[in-house]
C-alpha positions as CSV (number, residue, x, y, z in Angstrom):
1,M,119.1,8.0,-46.7
2,N,121.5,6.2,-48.9
3,E,124.3,5.7,-46.4
4,A,124.6,2.4,-44.5
5,P,122.7,2.5,-41.2
6,L,124.8,3.0,-38.1
7,L,122.6,0.6,-36.1
8,S,120.4,-2.2,-37.3
9,L,117.9,-4.3,-35.4
10,E,117.1,-7.4,-37.4
11,H,114.1,-9.6,-36.5
12,L,114.5,-9.3,-32.7
13,T,112.3,-11.4,-30.4
14,K,112.4,-11.7,-26.7
15,S,110.2,-13.6,-24.1
16,F,110.1,-13.6,-20.4
17,D,108.5,-16.6,-18.6
18,G,106.7,-17.5,-21.8
19,N,105.4,-14.0,-22.4
20,E,106.6,-12.6,-25.8
21,V,107.7,-9.0,-25.0
22,I,109.4,-8.3,-28.4
23,R,107.9,-9.8,-31.5
24,D,110.1,-9.8,-34.6
25,I,111.0,-6.1,-34.8
26,S,113.4,-4.6,-37.3
27,L,114.8,-1.0,-37.4
28,D,117.6,0.9,-39.2
29,V,119.0,3.9,-37.4
30,H,121.4,6.3,-39.2
31,R,124.3,8.3,-37.9
32,G,123.3,11.6,-36.2
33,E,119.6,10.7,-36.0
34,F,117.3,11.3,-33.1
35,I,114.9,8.5,-33.0
36,T,112.3,7.9,-30.3
37,L,110.6,4.6,-29.3
38,L,107.2,5.8,-28.3
39,G,104.5,3.7,-26.6
40,P,102.5,2.8,-23.5
41,S,104.0,1.0,-20.5
42,G,104.7,-2.7,-21.2
43,C,104.9,-2.3,-25.0
44,G,108.6,-3.4,-25.2
45,K,110.5,-0.1,-25.3
46,T,112.9,-0.7,-22.4
47,T,113.5,-4.3,-23.4
48,T,114.5,-3.1,-26.9
49,L,116.8,-0.5,-25.4
50,R,118.4,-3.1,-23.1
51,I,119.0,-5.4,-26.1
52,I,120.8,-2.6,-27.9
53,A,122.9,-1.8,-24.8
54,G,123.8,-5.5,-24.3
55,L,122.1,-5.7,-20.9
56,T,119.5,-8.3,-22.2
57,A,120.1,-11.0,-24.8
58,P,117.4,-11.5,-27.5
59,D,116.0,-15.0,-28.1
60,S,116.5,-14.5,-31.8
61,G,117.6,-11.8,-34.2
62,R,120.7,-9.6,-34.5
63,V,122.0,-6.2,-33.4
64,L,124.5,-4.7,-35.9
65,L,126.6,-1.6,-35.1
66,S,128.4,0.0,-38.0
67,G,127.8,-3.3,-39.9
68,R,129.4,-5.4,-37.2
69,D,127.3,-8.1,-35.3
70,V,127.4,-7.1,-31.6
71,T,124.5,-9.3,-30.5
72,D,126.6,-11.4,-28.2
73,L,129.0,-8.7,-27.0
74,V,129.0,-7.6,-23.4
75,P,128.0,-3.9,-22.8
76,N,131.5,-2.5,-22.5
77,K,132.6,-4.1,-25.8
78,R,130.1,-2.1,-27.8
79,N,130.4,1.6,-28.2
80,V,127.0,2.4,-26.8
81,N,126.1,4.4,-23.6
82,T,122.9,4.8,-21.6
83,V,121.3,7.6,-19.6
84,F,118.7,6.4,-17.1
85,Q,115.8,8.2,-15.5
86,N,117.4,8.2,-12.1
87,Y,120.7,9.6,-13.6
88,A,122.8,7.1,-11.5
89,L,125.4,9.7,-10.6
90,F,128.1,8.7,-8.1
91,P,127.1,10.6,-4.9
92,H,130.6,10.7,-3.5
93,M,132.1,12.3,-6.6
94,N,131.8,15.9,-7.6
95,V,130.5,17.0,-11.0
96,E,133.9,17.0,-12.7
97,R,134.8,13.5,-11.4
98,N,131.4,12.1,-12.4
99,I,131.7,13.4,-16.0
100,G,135.3,12.2,-16.3
101,Y,134.7,8.7,-14.8
102,G,134.6,6.9,-18.1
103,L,137.7,8.6,-19.4
104,R,139.6,7.6,-16.2
105,V,138.5,4.0,-16.7
106,R,139.9,4.2,-20.2
107,G,143.2,5.3,-18.8
108,E,143.4,8.7,-20.6
109,N,145.9,11.2,-19.2
110,R,144.8,13.8,-16.6
111,S,145.2,16.9,-18.8
112,E,143.2,15.4,-21.6
113,I,140.4,14.4,-19.2
114,Q,140.3,17.9,-17.8
115,K,140.1,19.4,-21.2
116,K,137.2,17.1,-22.3
117,V,135.4,17.6,-19.0
118,N,135.6,21.4,-19.3
119,H,134.3,21.2,-22.8
120,M,131.3,19.1,-21.7
121,L,130.6,21.5,-18.8
122,E,130.3,24.3,-21.4
123,L,128.1,22.3,-23.7
124,V,125.6,21.4,-20.9
125,Q,125.8,25.0,-19.5
126,L,127.3,24.0,-16.2
127,S,130.6,25.9,-16.3
128,G,131.6,26.7,-12.7
129,Y,129.7,23.7,-11.3
130,G,132.5,21.3,-11.5
131,Q,133.3,21.1,-7.8
132,R,129.7,20.7,-6.7
133,M,128.4,17.4,-5.4
134,P,125.2,15.8,-7.0
135,S,123.3,16.6,-3.8
136,Q,123.9,20.3,-4.4
137,L,122.3,20.2,-7.9
138,S,118.7,20.6,-9.1
139,G,117.0,17.7,-11.0
140,G,117.7,19.4,-14.3
141,Q,121.3,20.0,-13.5
142,R,121.8,16.3,-12.5
143,Q,120.2,15.3,-15.7
144,R,122.7,17.4,-17.6
145,V,125.6,15.9,-15.7
146,A,124.4,12.4,-16.5
147,I,124.2,13.2,-20.2
148,A,127.7,14.8,-20.1
149,R,129.1,11.7,-18.5
150,A,127.5,9.5,-21.1
151,V,128.6,11.5,-24.2
152,V,132.2,12.5,-23.1
153,V,133.4,9.0,-24.1
154,E,132.0,9.6,-27.6
155,P,129.7,6.7,-28.0
156,D,128.4,5.8,-31.4
157,V,124.9,5.6,-30.0
158,L,123.4,7.2,-26.8
159,L,120.4,5.4,-25.3
160,L,118.1,7.5,-23.1
161,D,115.5,5.7,-21.0
162,E,112.9,8.3,-20.1
163,P,115.6,10.7,-18.8
164,L,113.1,13.6,-18.3
165,G,110.4,11.5,-16.5
166,A,111.4,12.7,-13.0
167,L,111.2,16.4,-13.8
168,D,108.3,18.7,-13.4
169,L,106.3,19.8,-16.5
170,Q,108.0,23.2,-17.0
171,L,111.5,21.9,-16.6
172,R,110.8,18.9,-18.7
173,Q,109.6,21.2,-21.6
174,Q,112.8,23.3,-21.2
175,M,115.0,20.2,-21.2
176,Q,113.4,18.9,-24.3
177,L,114.7,21.9,-26.2
178,E,118.1,21.8,-24.6
179,L,118.5,18.0,-25.2
180,K,117.6,18.3,-28.9
181,H,120.0,21.3,-29.2
182,L,122.8,19.3,-27.5
183,Q,122.2,16.3,-29.7
184,Q,122.5,18.5,-32.8
185,Q,125.7,20.1,-31.5
186,L,127.3,16.7,-30.7
187,G,126.1,14.9,-33.8
188,I,125.7,11.7,-31.8
189,T,122.9,9.2,-32.6
190,F,120.2,9.3,-29.9
191,I,117.7,6.5,-29.3
192,Y,115.2,7.9,-26.8
193,I,112.4,6.2,-24.9
194,T,109.2,7.9,-23.8
195,H,105.5,7.3,-23.4
196,D,104.9,11.1,-23.8
197,Q,103.7,11.8,-27.3
198,E,104.4,15.6,-27.1
199,E,108.0,14.9,-26.1
200,A,108.4,12.5,-29.0
201,L,106.9,14.9,-31.5
202,N,109.0,17.9,-30.3
203,M,112.4,16.2,-30.3
204,S,112.6,13.4,-32.8
205,D,113.8,13.1,-36.4
206,R,111.8,9.8,-36.6
207,I,109.4,8.1,-34.2
208,A,108.8,4.3,-33.9
209,I,105.4,3.7,-32.2
210,M,105.5,0.5,-30.3
211,Y,102.5,-1.6,-29.1
212,E,102.4,-5.1,-27.7
213,G,106.1,-5.8,-28.7
214,Q,105.8,-4.6,-32.3
215,F,106.4,-1.4,-34.3
216,E,103.0,-0.1,-35.3
217,Q,104.4,2.7,-37.5
218,I,107.8,4.3,-38.1
219,G,108.1,7.8,-39.6
220,T,108.8,11.5,-39.1
221,P,106.7,13.4,-36.5
222,A,104.7,14.9,-39.3
223,E,104.0,11.5,-41.0
224,I,103.1,10.0,-37.6
225,Y,100.8,12.8,-36.7
226,E,99.1,13.5,-40.1
227,Y,98.9,10.0,-41.6
228,P,98.5,7.3,-38.9
229,R,98.5,3.8,-40.5
230,T,96.8,1.8,-37.7
231,R,94.0,2.3,-35.3
232,F,96.4,2.3,-32.4
233,A,98.7,4.9,-33.9
234,A,95.6,7.1,-34.7
235,Q,94.3,6.9,-31.1
236,F,97.7,7.2,-29.4
237,I,99.0,10.3,-31.2
238,G,97.3,13.7,-30.6
239,Q,93.8,14.3,-29.4
240,G,91.2,13.2,-31.9
241,S,88.4,10.9,-32.9
242,L,88.2,7.6,-34.8
243,F,85.0,6.9,-36.7
244,E,84.1,3.5,-38.0
245,G,82.4,3.5,-41.4
246,E,82.1,2.2,-45.0
247,I,83.3,3.8,-48.2
248,Q,80.3,5.0,-50.1
249,S,81.8,6.8,-53.1
250,I,85.2,7.8,-54.5
251,Q,86.0,11.0,-56.5
252,G,89.7,11.5,-57.3
253,D,91.6,11.1,-54.0
254,T,88.6,11.9,-51.8
255,C,86.3,9.3,-50.4
256,Q,82.9,9.8,-49.0
257,V,82.4,7.5,-46.0
258,K,79.1,6.5,-44.4
259,L,79.0,6.5,-40.6
260,P,76.2,5.4,-38.3
261,S,75.6,9.1,-37.7
262,G,75.9,10.5,-41.2
263,T,78.4,11.0,-44.0
264,I,81.9,12.5,-44.1
265,Q,84.7,13.1,-46.6
266,A,88.3,12.1,-46.2
267,T,91.5,11.5,-48.2
268,C,91.5,8.0,-49.7
269,P,94.1,5.5,-48.3
270,P,97.4,5.6,-50.2
271,M,97.0,2.0,-51.2
272,G,93.7,2.7,-52.8
273,A,90.1,2.2,-51.8
274,T,87.1,0.2,-52.8
275,I,83.4,1.1,-52.6
276,G,81.9,-0.9,-49.7
277,E,85.2,-1.3,-47.9
278,R,85.2,-0.9,-44.1
279,V,87.5,1.8,-42.8
280,A,88.3,3.9,-39.8
281,A,88.4,7.7,-40.3
282,S,90.9,9.5,-38.1
283,I,90.6,13.3,-37.4
284,H,92.4,15.4,-34.9
285,S,90.3,17.5,-32.6
286,E,91.8,20.8,-33.7
287,R,90.8,20.1,-37.3
288,I,87.1,19.5,-36.4
289,R,84.7,22.4,-37.2
290,Y,81.0,22.7,-36.8
291,D,78.3,25.0,-38.2
292,I,74.5,25.5,-38.1
293,A,74.2,24.2,-41.7
294,P,75.8,21.1,-43.3
295,Q,78.8,21.7,-45.6
296,Q,79.2,20.2,-49.0
297,G,80.0,16.5,-48.9
298,F,79.2,16.3,-45.1
299,N,76.0,15.4,-43.3
300,L,77.1,14.7,-39.7
301,P,74.5,16.3,-37.3
302,A,75.4,16.8,-33.7
303,K,74.4,18.6,-30.5
304,V,76.6,21.0,-28.5
305,L,77.1,19.6,-25.0
306,S,79.6,22.0,-23.5
307,H,82.2,24.7,-24.1
308,R,85.1,24.9,-21.7
309,F,88.7,26.1,-21.7
310,S,91.7,23.7,-21.6
311,G,94.7,25.9,-21.3
312,S,94.5,28.5,-24.1
313,M,92.2,26.2,-26.2
314,L,88.5,26.1,-26.1
315,R,87.1,22.5,-25.9
316,T,83.7,21.9,-27.3
317,E,82.0,18.6,-26.6
318,L,79.6,17.4,-29.3
319,Q,77.3,14.4,-29.4
320,L,76.5,12.6,-32.7
321,N,73.1,11.1,-33.5
322,A,74.5,7.6,-32.8
323,G,75.4,8.6,-29.3
324,E,79.2,8.9,-29.5
325,T,80.8,12.0,-28.0
326,I,83.7,13.9,-29.8
327,T,85.8,17.0,-29.0
328,A,86.6,20.0,-31.1
329,L,89.5,22.3,-30.2
330,G,89.6,25.9,-31.2
331,M,90.7,29.5,-30.3
332,E,87.2,31.1,-30.7
333,A,85.5,33.0,-27.9
334,V,82.5,31.3,-26.3
335,S,80.3,34.2,-27.3
336,E,81.0,33.6,-31.0
337,L,79.9,29.9,-30.9
338,P,76.6,28.2,-31.0
339,P,75.3,27.9,-27.4
340,V,75.1,24.7,-25.5
341,G,72.1,22.6,-26.7
342,S,72.4,23.9,-30.3
343,D,72.0,21.6,-33.2
344,V,75.1,21.8,-35.5
345,Y,76.8,20.0,-38.4
346,I,80.4,18.7,-38.1
347,H,82.9,19.1,-41.0
348,W,86.6,19.5,-41.8
349,L,88.9,19.7,-44.8
350,P,89.0,16.2,-46.4
351,R,92.8,16.3,-46.5
352,H,92.9,16.5,-42.7
353,C,91.1,13.2,-42.3
354,T,93.0,9.9,-42.8
355,L,91.3,6.6,-43.6
356,I,92.7,3.4,-42.1
357,K,91.8,0.1,-43.6
358,D,90.7,-2.9,-41.6
359,S,93.7,-5.2,-41.1
């Protein structure tokens, strides 16, 4: 993007009791973008969000909003709003009054408030629910009210701290689609926190993977999924395997890699490769195939340990000669596959396997 970023985080650091929680992170976020901070508990996601919101002060670094330094501004002086996992609705106010609360604080006139509240009720598909109390709503409906209350004041950036975490799986998947659609309708910049990789991949324009207070990788869902740049990113996103090995030969953009259990082929790293270099080969489980004979460029023998269904997918556990166990995912019927105990050879398309260099 050529336009100036709406939000910039510049070299932020933050420690609590001598423990460095955020370690020199920088990120540019553009207007209308849906960006997700993805990572395990304790990686620094919420602290980063609180710094953007003005609820926590960084030890060093700056937060810029529309080019203006807001690092030292209190929350109500920066045009940012937050939706929390517990929704934080006022239990004594009905839906309409909850949504219009921020507008009343601003001193807008009653007719304008009602107009904006009615518009928000339509957007979040709650027309006719305005007089209900929060206790009369489902979890998904309360979540919509919380989002409507946050966006009705037209913030530059909406921060969402695991807002779907309290919902059951089916409702969470439904709300993912609704939330992304709402964000596109509103055109508001969303910064979303989750530890759920599927949620991040489904909803985001870009994902920033966090680990131990740093950004491991920032990119589109496709880039993150297909081309992980670090071992952590490769192991955190999707279901797959990571093989440690050494580059044995190079032909064009394909590398042959020697593993303890045999040889494989993979796409060479974008920064180039050297024969003898140590690498990790990352391959997703749904890309792994196996056959009774080795394929060209591959010599990775294994034994079939089990076939079992996981949802609509068939999971096949395979054991390599060196002892490690890997999983292949497919749609085939069990009757069409080599039976348990069979000796097979593992392979895949080289372009589906990413090589990660030792750091």
